[in-house]
N, CA and C atoms as a LAMMPS dump frame, in Angstrom:
ITEM: TIMESTEP
0
ITEM: NUMBER OF ATOMS
384
ITEM: BOX BOUNDS ff ff ff
-5.0000000000000000e+02 5.0000000000000000e+02
-5.0000000000000000e+02 5.0000000000000000e+02
-5.0000000000000000e+02 5.0000000000000000e+02
ITEM: ATOMS id mol type element x y z
1 1 1 N -479.49 -166.889 -43.453
2 1 2 C -479.455 -166.182 -44.711
3 1 3 C -479.66 -164.689 -44.454
4 2 1 N -478.909 -163.872 -45.143
5 2 2 C -479.012 -162.423 -45.03
6 2 3 C -480.237 -161.926 -45.789
7 3 1 N -481.026 -161.085 -45.124
8 3 2 C -482.224 -160.522 -45.746
9 3 3 C -481.999 -159.048 -46.039
10 4 1 N -482.24 -158.678 -47.298
11 4 2 C -482.068 -157.303 -47.742
12 4 3 C -483.425 -156.739 -48.147
13 5 1 N -483.75 -155.566 -47.615
14 5 2 C -484.953 -154.842 -48
15 5 3 C -484.572 -153.87 -49.11
16 6 1 N -485.187 -154.042 -50.287
17 6 2 C -484.934 -153.132 -51.405
18 6 3 C -486.161 -152.245 -51.599
19 7 1 N -485.907 -150.946 -51.777
20 7 2 C -487.006 -149.986 -51.883
21 7 3 C -486.78 -149.13 -53.124
22 8 1 N -487.69 -149.219 -54.069
23 8 2 C -487.613 -148.406 -55.274
24 8 3 C -488.985 -148.364 -55.917
25 9 1 N -489.399 -147.206 -56.39
26 9 2 C -490.725 -147.092 -57.01
27 9 3 C -490.728 -147.587 -58.451
28 10 1 N -489.577 -147.852 -59.016
29 10 2 C -489.483 -148.364 -60.384
30 10 3 C -489.504 -149.896 -60.351
31 11 1 N -490.564 -150.525 -60.881
32 11 2 C -490.664 -151.983 -60.835
33 11 3 C -489.476 -152.679 -61.51
34 12 1 N -488.93 -152.089 -62.561
35 12 2 C -487.792 -152.705 -63.263
36 12 3 C -486.554 -152.729 -62.36
37 13 1 N -486.342 -151.671 -61.596
38 13 2 C -485.201 -151.63 -60.675
39 13 3 C -485.403 -152.644 -59.548
40 14 1 N -486.628 -152.709 -59.013
41 14 2 C -486.905 -153.697 -57.949
42 14 3 C -486.632 -155.108 -58.45
43 15 1 N -487.099 -155.413 -59.645
44 15 2 C -486.906 -156.752 -60.221
45 15 3 C -485.422 -157.019 -60.45
46 16 1 N -484.707 -156.051 -60.991
47 16 2 C -483.279 -156.208 -61.234
48 16 3 C -482.53 -156.478 -59.932
49 17 1 N -482.82 -155.697 -58.892
50 17 2 C -482.174 -155.924 -57.594
51 17 3 C -482.505 -157.308 -57.056
52 18 1 N -483.761 -157.725 -57.202
53 18 2 C -484.157 -159.037 -56.713
54 18 3 C -483.396 -160.145 -57.43
55 19 1 N -483.316 -160.066 -58.746
56 19 2 C -482.642 -161.104 -59.524
57 19 3 C -481.154 -161.149 -59.191
58 20 1 N -480.5 -159.993 -59.233
59 20 2 C -479.052 -159.939 -58.984
60 20 3 C -478.717 -160.407 -57.573
61 21 1 N -479.432 -159.901 -56.59
62 21 2 C -479.094 -160.218 -55.201
63 21 3 C -479.523 -161.626 -54.802
64 22 1 N -480.613 -162.116 -55.364
65 22 2 C -481.012 -163.509 -55.101
66 22 3 C -479.96 -164.48 -55.625
67 23 1 N -479.408 -164.185 -56.778
68 23 2 C -478.345 -165.027 -57.342
69 23 3 C -477.101 -165.039 -56.461
70 24 1 N -476.93 -163.984 -55.678
71 24 2 C -475.788 -163.9 -54.759
72 24 3 C -476.088 -164.586 -53.423
73 25 1 N -477.3 -165.133 -53.291
74 25 2 C -477.642 -165.878 -52.087
75 25 3 C -478.364 -165.083 -51.019
76 26 1 N -478.787 -163.871 -51.335
77 26 2 C -479.513 -163.052 -50.367
78 26 3 C -481.008 -163.269 -50.506
79 27 1 N -481.711 -163.187 -49.389
80 27 2 C -483.173 -163.184 -49.409
81 27 3 C -483.608 -161.736 -49.582
82 28 1 N -484.571 -161.497 -50.462
83 28 2 C -484.991 -160.137 -50.776
84 28 3 C -486.434 -159.903 -50.345
85 29 1 N -486.639 -158.784 -49.656
86 29 2 C -487.961 -158.267 -49.347
87 29 3 C -488.024 -156.925 -50.076
88 30 1 N -489.093 -156.683 -50.828
89 30 2 C -489.166 -155.477 -51.652
90 30 3 C -490.333 -154.587 -51.242
91 31 1 N -490.128 -153.284 -51.486
92 31 2 C -491.181 -152.298 -51.253
93 31 3 C -491.076 -151.237 -52.336
94 32 1 N -492.225 -150.633 -52.674
95 32 2 C -492.182 -149.632 -53.736
96 32 3 C -492.18 -148.195 -53.232
97 33 1 N -492.191 -147.997 -51.925
98 33 2 C -492.017 -146.661 -51.359
99 33 3 C -491.676 -146.792 -49.875
100 34 1 N -491.335 -145.676 -49.262
101 34 2 C -490.92 -145.694 -47.867
102 34 3 C -491.992 -146.133 -46.889
103 35 1 N -493.244 -145.816 -47.203
104 35 2 C -494.34 -146.226 -46.316
105 35 3 C -494.437 -147.745 -46.27
106 36 1 N -494.439 -148.372 -47.45
107 36 2 C -494.499 -149.824 -47.507
108 36 3 C -493.239 -150.439 -46.896
109 37 1 N -492.113 -149.786 -47.071
110 37 2 C -490.852 -150.304 -46.53
111 37 3 C -490.866 -150.337 -45.007
112 38 1 N -491.462 -149.334 -44.383
113 38 2 C -491.56 -149.35 -42.915
114 38 3 C -492.404 -150.524 -42.441
115 39 1 N -493.462 -150.835 -43.189
116 39 2 C -494.283 -152.005 -42.857
117 39 3 C -493.464 -153.289 -42.996
118 40 1 N -492.69 -153.393 -44.076
119 40 2 C -491.855 -154.581 -44.295
120 40 3 C -490.778 -154.694 -43.213
121 41 1 N -490.242 -153.566 -42.805
122 41 2 C -489.206 -153.548 -41.778
123 41 3 C -489.739 -154.095 -40.456
124 42 1 N -490.992 -153.807 -40.165
125 42 2 C -491.593 -154.298 -38.926
126 42 3 C -492.035 -155.753 -39.035
127 43 1 N -492.269 -156.229 -40.26
128 43 2 C -492.766 -157.595 -40.459
129 43 3 C -491.663 -158.625 -40.667
130 44 1 N -490.447 -158.181 -41
131 44 2 C -489.367 -159.116 -41.342
132 44 3 C -488.076 -158.753 -40.627
133 45 1 N -487.275 -159.747 -40.325
134 45 2 C -485.927 -159.443 -39.808
135 45 3 C -485.054 -158.993 -40.986
136 46 1 N -484.641 -157.75 -40.985
137 46 2 C -483.895 -157.161 -42.091
138 46 3 C -482.452 -156.926 -41.649
139 47 1 N -481.51 -157.348 -42.492
140 47 2 C -480.096 -157.173 -42.182
141 47 3 C -479.498 -155.931 -42.841
142 48 1 N -480.051 -155.541 -43.984
143 48 2 C -479.503 -154.419 -44.743
144 48 3 C -480.611 -153.838 -45.615
145 49 1 N -480.554 -152.522 -45.859
146 49 2 C -481.562 -151.84 -46.668
147 49 3 C -480.874 -151.148 -47.839
148 50 1 N -481.49 -151.26 -49.016
149 50 2 C -481.088 -150.482 -50.185
150 50 3 C -482.302 -149.642 -50.554
151 51 1 N -482.173 -148.323 -50.453
152 51 2 C -483.329 -147.469 -50.722
153 51 3 C -483.039 -146.401 -51.761
154 52 1 N -484.006 -146.232 -52.652
155 52 2 C -483.995 -145.118 -53.583
156 52 3 C -484.325 -143.864 -52.779
157 53 1 N -484.014 -142.707 -53.34
158 53 2 C -484.32 -141.446 -52.659
159 53 3 C -485.66 -140.875 -53.102
160 54 1 N -485.879 -140.759 -54.398
161 54 2 C -487.084 -140.111 -54.916
162 54 3 C -488.183 -141.142 -55.15
163 55 1 N -489.218 -141.106 -54.288
164 55 2 C -490.345 -142.039 -54.383
165 55 3 C -491.612 -141.34 -53.914
166 56 1 N -492.782 -141.816 -54.37
167 56 2 C -494.046 -141.258 -53.879
168 56 3 C -494.337 -141.756 -52.453
169 57 1 N -495.371 -141.234 -51.866
170 57 2 C -495.844 -141.615 -50.523
171 57 3 C -494.865 -141.191 -49.439
172 58 1 N -493.715 -141.835 -49.384
173 58 2 C -492.679 -141.499 -48.404
174 58 3 C -491.35 -141.722 -49.107
175 59 1 N -490.561 -140.655 -49.236
176 59 2 C -489.313 -140.789 -49.98
177 59 3 C -488.228 -141.46 -49.134
178 60 1 N -487.089 -141.689 -49.745
179 60 2 C -486.005 -142.397 -49.077
180 60 3 C -485.443 -141.659 -47.878
181 61 1 N -485.399 -140.333 -47.939
182 61 2 C -484.888 -139.565 -46.802
183 61 3 C -485.81 -139.698 -45.591
184 62 1 N -487.113 -139.583 -45.828
185 62 2 C -488.08 -139.767 -44.738
186 62 3 C -487.986 -141.185 -44.178
187 63 1 N -487.859 -142.161 -45.085
188 63 2 C -487.752 -143.55 -44.645
189 63 3 C -486.534 -143.748 -43.756
190 64 1 N -485.374 -143.264 -44.178
191 64 2 C -484.152 -143.451 -43.383
192 64 3 C -484.321 -142.838 -41.999
193 65 1 N -484.839 -141.626 -41.945
194 65 2 C -485.034 -140.944 -40.659
195 65 3 C -485.945 -141.753 -39.74
196 66 1 N -487.064 -142.246 -40.256
197 66 2 C -488.002 -143.015 -39.44
198 66 3 C -487.468 -144.409 -39.127
199 67 1 N -486.752 -145.01 -40.064
200 67 2 C -486.188 -146.337 -39.857
201 67 3 C -485.195 -146.339 -38.708
202 68 1 N -484.414 -145.273 -38.591
203 68 2 C -483.407 -145.176 -37.532
204 68 3 C -484.043 -145.266 -36.149
205 69 1 N -485.289 -144.825 -36.009
206 69 2 C -485.987 -144.929 -34.724
207 69 3 C -486.373 -146.375 -34.412
208 70 1 N -486.705 -147.141 -35.459
209 70 2 C -487.136 -148.526 -35.292
210 70 3 C -485.964 -149.505 -35.239
211 71 1 N -485.012 -149.329 -36.124
212 71 2 C -483.874 -150.247 -36.263
213 71 3 C -482.588 -149.439 -36.441
214 72 1 N -482.067 -148.883 -35.369
215 72 2 C -480.913 -147.989 -35.49
216 72 3 C -479.632 -148.657 -36.004
217 73 1 N -479.529 -149.963 -35.91
218 73 2 C -478.29 -150.642 -36.294
219 73 3 C -478.297 -151.25 -37.691
220 74 1 N -479.421 -151.182 -38.392
221 74 2 C -479.488 -151.741 -39.742
222 74 3 C -478.732 -150.82 -40.69
223 75 1 N -477.849 -151.391 -41.477
224 75 2 C -477.064 -150.607 -42.434
225 75 3 C -477.927 -150.26 -43.656
226 76 1 N -477.708 -149.045 -44.175
227 76 2 C -478.498 -148.538 -45.297
228 76 3 C -477.573 -148.11 -46.429
229 77 1 N -477.926 -148.532 -47.636
230 77 2 C -477.296 -148.039 -48.854
231 77 3 C -478.35 -147.189 -49.558
232 78 1 N -478.053 -145.908 -49.773
233 78 2 C -478.971 -145.012 -50.489
234 78 3 C -478.544 -144.961 -51.954
235 79 1 N -479.528 -145.047 -52.842
236 79 2 C -479.253 -145.005 -54.284
237 79 3 C -480.157 -143.972 -54.948
238 80 1 N -479.668 -143.366 -56.014
239 80 2 C -480.527 -142.464 -56.782
240 80 3 C -479.871 -142.106 -58.092
241 81 1 N -480.709 -141.92 -59.073
242 81 2 C -480.28 -141.395 -60.359
243 81 3 C -480.798 -139.981 -60.529
244 82 1 N -481.451 -139.469 -59.498
245 82 2 C -482.038 -138.144 -59.584
246 82 3 C -483.328 -138.183 -60.379
247 83 1 N -483.734 -137.033 -60.793
248 83 2 C -484.893 -136.907 -61.671
249 83 3 C -484.483 -135.989 -62.809
250 84 1 N -485.369 -135.762 -63.717
251 84 2 C -485.005 -134.881 -64.838
252 84 3 C -484.804 -133.451 -64.342
253 85 1 N -485.273 -133.121 -63.149
254 85 2 C -485.156 -131.768 -62.611
255 85 3 C -484.139 -131.63 -61.487
256 86 1 N -483.712 -132.75 -60.887
257 86 2 C -482.843 -132.673 -59.713
258 86 3 C -481.601 -133.533 -59.864
259 87 1 N -480.478 -132.964 -59.472
260 87 2 C -479.223 -133.697 -59.369
261 87 3 C -479.294 -134.505 -58.063
262 88 1 N -478.99 -135.803 -58.092
263 88 2 C -479.11 -136.613 -56.89
264 88 3 C -478.027 -136.351 -55.846
265 89 1 N -476.923 -135.726 -56.241
266 89 2 C -475.791 -135.538 -55.337
267 89 3 C -476.141 -134.993 -53.961
268 90 1 N -476.78 -133.827 -53.879
269 90 2 C -477.101 -133.275 -52.561
270 90 3 C -478.035 -134.172 -51.742
271 91 1 N -478.967 -134.833 -52.411
272 91 2 C -479.908 -135.692 -51.699
273 91 3 C -479.215 -136.943 -51.162
274 92 1 N -478.284 -137.471 -51.93
275 92 2 C -477.519 -138.617 -51.439
276 92 3 C -476.657 -138.202 -50.251
277 93 1 N -476.117 -136.996 -50.272
278 93 2 C -475.334 -136.494 -49.136
279 93 3 C -476.208 -136.359 -47.891
280 94 1 N -477.429 -135.878 -48.077
281 94 2 C -478.36 -135.774 -46.943
282 94 3 C -478.679 -137.166 -46.41
283 95 1 N -478.84 -138.148 -47.3
284 95 2 C -479.103 -139.523 -46.874
285 95 3 C -477.973 -140.012 -45.973
286 96 1 N -476.754 -139.666 -46.303
287 96 2 C -475.61 -140.085 -45.495
288 96 3 C -475.672 -139.425 -44.116
289 97 1 N -476.03 -138.158 -44.081
290 97 2 C -476.166 -137.449 -42.803
291 97 3 C -477.249 -138.109 -41.946
292 98 1 N -478.339 -138.549 -42.579
293 98 2 C -479.448 -139.171 -41.847
294 98 3 C -479.145 -140.599 -41.394
295 99 1 N -478.09 -141.206 -41.94
296 99 2 C -477.749 -142.54 -41.47
297 99 3 C -477.42 -143.571 -42.515
298 100 1 N -477.451 -143.195 -43.789
299 100 2 C -477.031 -144.154 -44.813
300 100 3 C -475.519 -144.352 -44.664
301 101 1 N -475.096 -145.592 -44.682
302 101 2 C -473.679 -145.903 -44.531
303 101 3 C -472.944 -145.641 -45.835
304 102 1 N -473.601 -145.94 -46.944
305 102 2 C -473.002 -145.797 -48.264
306 102 3 C -474.034 -145.21 -49.211
307 103 1 N -473.555 -144.456 -50.19
308 103 2 C -474.434 -143.91 -51.214
309 103 3 C -473.898 -144.304 -52.583
310 104 1 N -474.81 -144.66 -53.485
311 104 2 C -474.445 -145.054 -54.847
312 104 3 C -475.372 -144.361 -55.833
313 105 1 N -474.803 -143.858 -56.904
314 105 2 C -475.605 -143.257 -57.961
315 105 3 C -476.058 -144.311 -58.956
316 106 1 N -477.207 -144.071 -59.568
317 106 2 C -477.706 -144.955 -60.624
318 106 3 C -477.158 -144.463 -61.951
319 107 1 N -476.911 -145.287 -62.912
320 107 2 C -477.054 -146.739 -62.839
321 107 3 C -475.953 -147.348 -61.974
322 108 1 N -476.318 -148.405 -61.279
323 108 2 C -475.401 -149.067 -60.353
324 108 3 C -474.742 -150.242 -61.061
325 109 1 N -473.448 -150.32 -60.935
326 109 2 C -472.727 -151.466 -61.487
327 109 3 C -472.954 -152.664 -60.574
328 110 1 N -473.342 -153.777 -61.154
329 110 2 C -473.649 -154.995 -60.409
330 110 3 C -472.526 -155.374 -59.456
331 111 1 N -471.292 -155.454 -59.973
332 111 2 C -470.164 -155.882 -59.144
333 111 3 C -469.904 -154.92 -57.991
334 112 1 N -470.048 -153.637 -58.25
335 112 2 C -469.836 -152.64 -57.192
336 112 3 C -470.895 -152.778 -56.105
337 113 1 N -472.143 -153.002 -56.494
338 113 2 C -473.218 -153.178 -55.516
339 113 3 C -472.969 -154.403 -54.654
340 114 1 N -472.663 -155.522 -55.283
341 114 2 C -472.433 -156.768 -54.541
342 114 3 C -471.232 -156.618 -53.61
343 115 1 N -470.164 -155.995 -54.095
344 115 2 C -468.98 -155.795 -53.257
345 115 3 C -469.291 -154.885 -52.072
346 116 1 N -470.056 -153.831 -52.312
347 116 2 C -470.437 -152.905 -51.238
348 116 3 C -471.244 -153.631 -50.169
349 117 1 N -472.205 -154.44 -50.594
350 117 2 C -473.017 -155.203 -49.645
351 117 3 C -472.134 -156.159 -48.845
352 118 1 N -471.289 -156.906 -49.527
353 118 2 C -470.422 -157.863 -48.835
354 118 3 C -469.476 -157.162 -47.863
355 119 1 N -468.952 -156.001 -48.249
356 119 2 C -468.075 -155.242 -47.352
357 119 3 C -468.821 -154.777 -46.109
358 120 1 N -470.043 -154.288 -46.288
359 120 2 C -470.834 -153.828 -45.138
360 120 3 C -471.175 -154.971 -44.198
361 121 1 N -471.55 -156.093 -44.773
362 121 2 C -471.892 -157.267 -43.939
363 121 3 C -470.653 -157.81 -43.238
364 122 1 N -469.505 -157.819 -43.903
365 122 2 C -468.26 -158.296 -43.281
366 122 3 C -467.85 -157.378 -42.143
367 123 1 N -467.993 -156.074 -42.333
368 123 2 C -467.659 -155.111 -41.279
369 123 3 C -468.565 -155.306 -40.066
370 124 1 N -469.822 -155.624 -40.317
371 124 2 C -470.768 -155.879 -39.237
372 124 3 C -470.354 -157.108 -38.439
373 125 1 N -469.896 -158.154 -39.121
374 125 2 C -469.453 -159.371 -38.449
375 125 3 C -468.211 -159.111 -37.599
376 126 1 N -467.302 -158.27 -38.093
377 126 2 C -466.098 -157.95 -37.345
378 126 3 C -466.424 -157.186 -36.073
379 127 1 N -467.413 -156.289 -36.15
380 127 2 C -467.809 -155.486 -34.995
381 127 3 C -468.616 -156.331 -34.013
382 128 1 N -469.573 -157.113 -34.553
383 128 2 C -470.498 -157.881 -33.717
384 128 3 C -469.833 -159.059 -33.168
């Protein structure tokens, strides 16, 4: 079974990702910030990561940078809706530079998210 680590400081988003992705047959490990996500990454075999950008403790950009040292081959999807003060565009672009394979803006369409995950996992199987 494919295990996806979801990282978001918004409990409603974490729950939504868990429900949607569990229904698709994925096992979900969740974290509410980058610090907790690094702990989860070391405790579980993770196949793919979905991370928010703006979070307390350790944001998504810091997480991606540090994660690459621990698990350089794990694919990352960066997501963000920004904040009331910041446009997420530049931050999502930085996430891609740091190693996110795909970036998605919030709100995320369910079908687009599932298709993106399936495409990334299929590409991994073709390479591996």
